[in-house]
N, C-alpha and C positions, 0 to 999 in steps of 0.2 A: 224454371216458367216459360225462356225461350225455344224450348224445343214444343211445350206445347201447343204455344200463339202461332209458330211455323205450321204446327200440324194442323191446329184451325184453318190456319190461310190457306193451305193447302186445298183440304175438304171444301172448304166456303168457294174456293178460284175453281175447283172441279166440281161442282155443283152448277157450278154458271156457264160450265164449258158444255153440261150434257144439256143445260137447259136451251142453250145456245141453237144445238145443232139440228133438232125436229125443224126451224126454223127456216133454217135453208134448203130443207126438201118440200117446201114451199113453194121456191120459185124454180119456173123453167125460162131458162137462156137458151136466146137465139144464137147465134157464132157465125161469123162469114169465114171465111176460106181460110182467112189469115189467123182465125182465133179472137177477131174482137167480137165484142159485143154489139149487136145490133137490134135485140131486142130482147125486155126481161119483162115475166109477167109473174105476179104474184097469184097463188090461188083467189083471192079475191075478185081482182081484176077479171081471173077467166072466168070464176061463178058468176059474172054479171054479162056476160057475154052471152050473144042467142045460143042455145043448149040446142046439141041436136042428140035423139039417141037411138041405141042399136040395143034390142031383143036379140039377144045369141045365146048358145049354150060354146062355151070352149074347150080347150084341151086339159084346162087347166082344174075348172071350175064345176061344181056339178049340177045339172039342170040346167034350164035357161035363166038365164039375167036380164035385167035393163040397164044399161050403162049411160050415163048421161056425160056430155061435154063439146065439147068444142072441134068444129071440122079441122082438121089439119089442116087443108086448102087454106080455109079460110086464115089461120093462125099466122102460115108462112107468109098467107099475103098480107095480113095486117103489119107485119114485119120488114114486109119489103125483100122478103129472103127468096131469091130466084136462083136456082139450080139444077142440075140435071138428073141430079138426087140428095138425099140428105142422110146423113150419119145421126141414131138417135142414139143417146149413150144415156144408160141406166147410173143409179147412183153409185153400183157397185163395180164402176167401168164399162162393163159388159153394154158391146155395140153391135150395131145395124147398120147398113147401108138400104135405103128406102129409096128407088127409083120416082122421082115427078107424075112418068105415067103411070105408075101403081098408085100414089095418092089421086091421082086424075078419073082414073078409073074404078078404083073402088072404096073410094070416100072414106077413110077410117075416121074417128073421131082421137081426140086425145079427151078422153074421159078419166072425170074427175070424180062421179060419183056412181056405186054399182047398186041397184035396188034402195035408190032413196039418201043409200049412208054414204059419206064421203071418202075415198079411197085413202089408205094411212098405209104406211111404211110395213105395217100387219096385213094388210089385204091387198097388194100387187102396187100399191101407190105410192108416191101421191099421186101419179099420172101413170096413165096406160092406153099405149096404143089400140084401140081397140077395131076389129072390122068383124062384118057379121059373116060369123064364122060357118050360121047355117045358110046364106044363101048358096047355091049351084056354082057360082063364079068364085067366089072364094073358094070353097071346096076343090073345084077342078085346079087349083093351084095349089099344089103341096107344101110350096115355102114358104106362105103367106105365115104357118104359125111362125115361122121364125122373127118376122115381121112385126111381131105385134110383141113391143118388148115395156114393160113393166116398171114400174121405181126409176122412171123418164124423170130424167132432170137439166139436160140440155139437147138440142137438135144443130149440129154443125151443118152447113152449107158446102156442097161438095163441088 
């Protein structure tokens, strides 16, 4: 009887852990140079902000899609995050450094939706730094592809 109760408890707690994990993906955290949180944005808060759109094709999708999201520059400004560059970190710990001048010049967004559908872990979400890959300015800089990080979870000030 004890073994059955223990098995049931492990099953129950395991289910709770699995249920809690996706909610962590809804959070975008901005960190300072020491790794301390300076701002945390939940999906609902981001979705309530002024949305910008980028209609573009990407190297990872077929055709042209409409991306909706928050200006990365505006988001960093709201967090009072000032730096020469920012490290964008994905849920799988993949990380890229994005210089401030790239953010100012190419105006990427933190995309929340693609073609009106919320981005999820199954389709490059929950957040995806998106550039206008169809613009000649972005096409002229091949390394821009590497800066468009998906499954974004943290941004650290460098």
